[in-house]
C-alpha positions as CSV (number, residue, x, y, z in Angstrom):
1,X,145.2,68.2,-2.6
2,X,147.8,65.6,-1.7
3,X,151.4,66.7,-2.3
4,X,153.9,64.6,-4.2
5,X,157.2,63.5,-2.7
6,X,159.0,66.2,-4.5
7,X,156.5,68.9,-3.4
8,X,156.8,67.7,0.2
9,X,160.6,67.8,-0.1
10,X,160.6,71.3,-1.5
11,X,158.2,72.5,1.2
12,X,160.5,71.1,3.9
13,X,163.7,72.4,2.3
14,X,162.6,76.0,1.9
15,X,164.3,78.5,4.2
16,X,166.5,75.8,5.7
17,X,170.3,76.1,5.9
18,X,171.1,72.4,5.4
19,X,169.7,69.0,5.4
20,X,171.8,66.0,6.5
21,X,171.3,64.2,4.1
22,X,168.9,65.3,1.3
23,X,168.8,61.9,-0.3
24,X,167.9,60.3,3.0
25,X,165.0,62.7,3.4
26,X,163.7,61.9,-0.1
27,X,163.9,58.2,0.7
28,X,162.1,58.7,4.0
29,X,159.3,60.6,2.3
30,X,158.9,58.0,-0.4
31,X,158.9,55.0,2.0
32,X,156.9,56.3,5.0
33,X,153.5,57.9,4.8
34,X,153.8,59.8,8.1
35,X,157.4,60.2,9.2
36,X,158.1,61.5,12.7
37,X,160.3,64.5,13.5
38,X,161.1,66.3,16.7
39,X,162.1,69.8,17.6
40,X,163.3,70.4,21.1
41,X,163.6,73.4,23.4
42,X,164.6,73.8,27.0
43,X,161.9,75.7,29.0
44,X,164.2,78.6,30.0
45,X,163.3,82.2,29.2
46,X,159.8,83.2,28.0
47,X,159.1,82.3,24.3
48,X,159.4,85.4,22.1
49,X,158.5,86.4,18.6
50,X,161.8,84.9,17.3
51,X,160.3,81.4,18.0
52,X,157.9,82.0,15.1
53,X,160.7,81.2,12.6
54,X,161.2,77.6,13.7
55,X,157.5,77.2,14.3
56,X,156.9,78.2,10.6
57,X,159.1,75.3,9.6
58,X,157.2,73.0,12.0
59,X,154.0,74.2,10.2
60,X,155.7,73.2,6.9
61,X,156.5,69.8,8.2
62,X,152.9,69.3,9.4
63,X,151.7,70.3,5.9
64,X,154.2,67.9,4.4
65,X,152.6,65.0,6.3
66,X,154.9,64.6,9.3
67,X,153.9,63.9,12.9
68,X,155.8,66.5,14.9
69,X,156.9,65.9,18.5
70,X,157.8,69.0,20.5
71,X,160.3,68.0,23.3
72,X,160.2,70.3,26.3
73,X,163.5,69.4,27.7
74,X,163.1,70.3,31.4
75,X,166.2,68.4,32.5
76,X,168.2,70.1,29.8
77,X,167.0,73.5,31.1
78,X,168.2,72.5,34.6
79,X,171.6,71.4,33.1
80,X,171.8,74.9,31.5
81,X,171.2,76.7,34.8
82,X,167.5,77.1,35.1
83,X,166.5,76.9,38.8
84,X,165.1,73.5,39.7
85,X,162.2,75.0,41.6
86,X,160.9,76.8,38.5
87,X,161.1,73.9,36.1
88,X,157.5,72.7,36.5
89,X,156.0,76.2,36.1
90,X,158.2,76.9,33.0
91,X,157.2,73.5,31.5
92,X,153.5,74.4,32.0
93,X,154.0,77.8,30.3
94,X,155.8,76.3,27.3
95,X,153.2,73.5,27.1
96,X,150.4,76.0,26.9
97,X,151.9,78.7,24.6
98,X,153.7,76.7,22.0
99,X,150.7,74.9,20.4
100,X,149.0,78.3,20.1
101,X,152.0,79.8,18.4
102,X,152.2,77.0,15.9
103,X,148.5,77.2,15.2
104,X,149.0,81.0,14.6
105,X,151.1,79.9,11.6
106,X,147.9,78.8,9.9
107,X,148.2,75.0,10.3
108,X,146.2,72.2,11.7
109,X,148.0,70.9,14.9
110,X,146.2,67.5,15.2
111,X,149.5,65.8,14.4
112,X,151.5,67.8,17.0
113,X,152.5,66.2,20.3
114,X,154.1,67.8,23.4
115,X,156.5,65.6,25.4
116,X,158.3,66.4,28.6
117,X,161.9,65.2,28.7
118,X,162.0,64.0,32.3
119,X,159.1,61.6,31.5
120,X,161.5,59.3,29.7
121,X,165.0,60.6,30.4
122,X,164.8,59.4,34.0
123,X,164.0,55.8,33.0
124,X,166.7,53.1,33.7
125,X,167.2,52.2,30.0
126,X,167.8,55.9,29.0
127,X,170.3,56.3,31.9
128,X,172.0,53.0,30.9
129,X,172.4,54.2,27.3
130,X,173.7,57.6,28.6
131,X,176.4,55.8,30.5
132,X,177.3,53.7,27.5
133,X,177.5,56.8,25.3
134,X,179.7,58.6,27.8
135,X,182.2,55.8,27.5
136,X,182.4,56.4,23.7
137,X,182.4,60.2,23.4
138,X,185.5,62.1,24.5
139,X,185.4,65.3,26.6
140,X,186.7,67.2,23.6
141,X,184.0,66.0,21.3
142,X,181.2,66.7,23.8
143,X,182.6,70.1,24.6
144,X,182.9,70.9,20.9
145,X,179.3,69.8,20.3
146,X,177.9,71.8,23.2
147,X,179.9,75.0,22.6
148,X,177.2,77.0,20.7
149,X,174.3,75.7,22.8
150,X,175.3,75.4,26.4
151,X,176.7,78.2,28.7
152,X,180.0,77.7,30.4
153,X,181.5,74.6,28.8
154,X,185.0,75.9,28.4
155,X,187.9,76.0,30.9
156,X,188.7,74.0,34.0
157,X,185.8,75.3,36.0
158,X,183.2,74.2,33.3
159,X,180.3,72.2,34.8
160,X,180.0,68.5,34.0
161,X,176.3,69.1,33.2
162,X,177.2,71.0,30.0
163,X,179.0,68.0,28.7
164,X,176.1,65.6,29.5
165,X,173.7,67.9,27.6
166,X,174.7,66.9,24.0
167,X,174.8,63.2,24.9
168,X,171.2,63.4,26.1
169,X,170.1,65.3,23.0
170,X,171.7,62.6,20.8
171,X,169.7,59.9,22.7
172,X,166.5,61.9,22.4
173,X,166.3,60.9,18.8
174,X,166.2,57.2,19.7
175,X,163.9,57.5,22.7
176,X,161.4,59.8,21.0
177,X,161.2,57.2,18.2
178,X,161.7,59.7,15.4
179,X,163.0,59.6,11.9
180,X,164.4,63.2,11.9
181,X,165.3,66.2,14.0
182,X,164.8,69.9,13.4
183,X,167.1,72.4,14.9
184,X,169.0,75.7,14.4
185,X,172.5,75.8,13.0
186,X,173.9,76.2,16.6
187,X,172.7,72.6,17.1
188,X,174.5,71.2,14.1
189,X,177.5,69.7,16.0
190,X,175.2,67.9,18.4
191,X,173.2,66.5,15.4
192,X,176.5,65.3,13.8
193,X,177.5,63.7,17.0
194,X,174.2,61.8,17.1
195,X,174.7,60.6,13.6
196,X,178.2,59.4,14.4
197,X,177.6,57.7,17.8
198,X,174.0,56.4,17.8
199,X,175.0,53.6,15.3
200,X,177.7,52.6,17.8
201,X,174.9,51.8,20.2
202,X,173.1,49.8,17.6
203,X,170.6,52.6,16.7
204,X,170.0,54.2,13.3
205,X,171.2,57.7,12.3
206,X,168.5,60.2,11.7
207,X,167.9,62.9,9.1
208,X,168.9,66.3,10.4
209,X,167.1,69.4,9.2
210,X,168.9,72.7,10.1
211,X,167.4,76.2,10.2
212,X,169.6,79.2,9.8
213,X,170.0,81.4,12.9
214,X,168.5,84.8,12.2
215,X,169.4,88.0,14.0
216,X,167.4,89.1,17.0
217,X,164.5,91.3,16.0
218,X,165.5,94.2,18.2
219,X,169.3,93.8,18.2
220,X,172.0,91.4,17.2
221,X,171.6,89.6,20.6
222,X,168.5,88.9,22.6
223,X,168.9,88.9,26.3
224,X,166.5,87.1,28.7
225,X,167.4,89.7,31.4
226,X,166.6,92.7,29.1
227,X,162.9,92.8,28.3
228,X,163.4,95.4,25.6
229,X,165.8,93.2,23.6
230,X,162.9,90.9,22.5
231,X,159.2,91.0,21.7
232,X,157.3,88.8,24.1
233,X,154.3,86.8,22.8
234,X,152.1,88.5,25.3
235,X,153.2,92.1,24.5
236,X,150.4,94.5,23.5
237,X,150.4,96.4,20.2
238,X,151.8,99.6,21.7
239,X,154.7,97.8,23.4
240,X,155.5,96.0,20.1
241,X,155.6,99.3,18.3
242,X,157.8,100.9,21.0
243,X,160.3,98.0,21.0
244,X,160.5,97.9,17.3
245,X,161.1,101.6,17.0
246,X,164.4,101.0,18.9
247,X,165.4,98.1,16.7
248,X,168.8,98.2,15.1
249,X,168.2,99.1,11.5
250,X,170.6,101.2,9.4
251,X,169.0,102.8,6.2
252,X,170.2,100.9,3.1
253,X,171.7,98.0,5.1
254,X,169.4,94.9,5.1
255,X,171.6,93.0,7.6
256,X,169.4,93.3,10.6
257,X,166.7,91.3,12.5
258,X,163.7,93.3,11.1
259,X,164.6,92.5,7.5
260,X,165.5,88.8,8.4
261,X,162.1,88.4,10.1
262,X,160.4,89.9,7.1
263,X,162.3,87.5,4.7
264,X,161.9,84.3,6.7
265,X,158.5,84.7,8.4
266,X,156.3,87.5,7.1
267,X,156.9,87.1,3.4
268,X,156.7,83.3,3.6
269,X,153.3,83.6,5.3
270,X,152.1,86.3,2.8
271,X,153.1,84.3,-0.2
272,X,151.4,81.1,1.0
273,X,148.2,83.1,1.4
274,X,148.7,85.0,-1.9
275,X,148.8,88.4,0.0
276,X,151.0,91.4,-0.3
277,X,153.0,93.2,2.4
278,X,151.7,96.7,2.8
279,X,153.8,99.6,4.2
280,X,151.5,102.4,5.2
281,X,152.7,106.0,4.7
282,X,151.2,109.4,4.7
283,X,150.6,110.9,1.2
284,X,153.2,113.6,1.8
285,X,155.8,110.8,2.1
286,X,154.6,109.1,-1.1
287,X,151.6,107.1,0.1
288,X,151.3,103.3,0.8
289,X,153.7,100.8,-0.8
290,X,152.8,97.2,-1.7
291,X,155.3,94.3,-2.1
292,X,154.7,90.8,-3.4
293,X,158.2,89.5,-2.5
294,X,161.0,90.2,-0.1
295,X,163.4,90.9,-3.0
296,X,161.2,93.8,-4.1
297,X,161.3,95.3,-0.7
298,X,165.0,94.8,-0.2
299,X,165.7,96.5,-3.5
300,X,163.8,99.6,-2.4
301,X,165.5,99.5,1.0
302,X,169.0,99.2,-0.5
303,X,168.2,102.2,-2.7
304,X,166.9,104.1,0.4
305,X,163.5,104.6,-1.2
306,X,161.8,103.5,2.0
307,X,162.5,104.7,5.5
308,X,163.4,102.1,8.3
309,X,160.7,103.5,10.6
310,X,158.0,102.9,7.9
311,X,159.1,99.2,7.7
312,X,159.2,98.9,11.5
313,X,155.7,100.2,11.9
314,X,154.4,97.7,9.2
315,X,156.3,94.8,10.8
316,X,154.8,95.8,14.2
317,X,151.3,95.6,12.8
318,X,152.0,92.2,11.2
319,X,153.4,90.8,14.4
320,X,150.4,91.9,16.4
321,X,148.0,90.4,13.9
322,X,149.9,87.1,14.2
323,X,149.8,86.9,18.0
324,X,146.4,88.5,18.6
325,X,144.6,85.1,18.3
326,X,146.9,83.9,21.1
327,X,145.9,86.9,23.2
328,X,142.2,86.3,22.5
329,X,142.3,82.7,23.4
330,X,144.6,82.5,26.5
331,X,146.3,85.7,27.5
332,X,144.9,85.8,31.0
333,X,145.7,82.1,31.6
334,X,149.2,82.5,30.3
335,X,149.9,85.6,32.4
336,X,148.9,83.6,35.6
337,X,151.3,80.8,34.7
338,X,154.0,83.3,33.9
339,X,153.8,84.9,37.3
340,X,154.9,81.6,38.8
341,X,157.3,80.6,36.1
342,X,159.1,84.0,35.9
343,X,158.6,85.6,39.3
344,X,161.4,88.2,38.8
345,X,160.0,89.6,35.5
């Protein structure tokens, strides 16, 4: 059944932090049958389960009639300290695994396109616009925009590459020929910079759709150097259970990555399918529990009617069910690419 403009808008808006600007998005949906949006990522560390949150929003955008371009920003990765000799292998890994992860969200990916940044960012016209933009944007503005995204942009020893990064991301909107961009709230200042400065080059400003940043599933911060701080997409069921068992989760306090993942990913998928979230427990502990909404679960958790370990075990099972189709389709192939892309892991 075809969705109305309002239904498409509400689907896009759910679980977002901000849309700049909502009226511009509504106008876009009413005027264009298939708008184009992009989400970009630099192929750095291995994609983990936390990526399923933005991918669920990408699934919403596909359902809402968008064409979605995934930018694999290899040059951005190099500017953010990824070794140049690993770029090609990491690009290949991301190119293979990301469509499978989005497909796991239960959406048709025929309107999904993967694009490598260096395929257009090295062209003369892009370079010329980058130089023009660099003559308009101050060091202060560029540093401010990059601060939450790029490592080491503060101080006198900051690398110039970190200041180039936000200017390239602003130009990506024009050179990818999109109507909108999707990104996390850490990207907000770059998005605002793009809206301010692209019109000064004679280009239109785009709609910016911003996801909240949710806590790491295992701890507040996920570290690429610590394998136990995140759940890798290729982890087996026992590894997922073991990692989640050690996740930060204080009884009665819902401010943690496990509850955030439940709220934004698992319950969203469950409600779309008309399914309940089941927490399995032995009869001596009260038997199984069923929840139709996150709010019901959070209420029981606040009142300490449900133990954190029972929730962790249920979440581990749900995560494995989500990523199992990826394992079934391409685990061996992905592991081979990963050996070259991440030789030290």
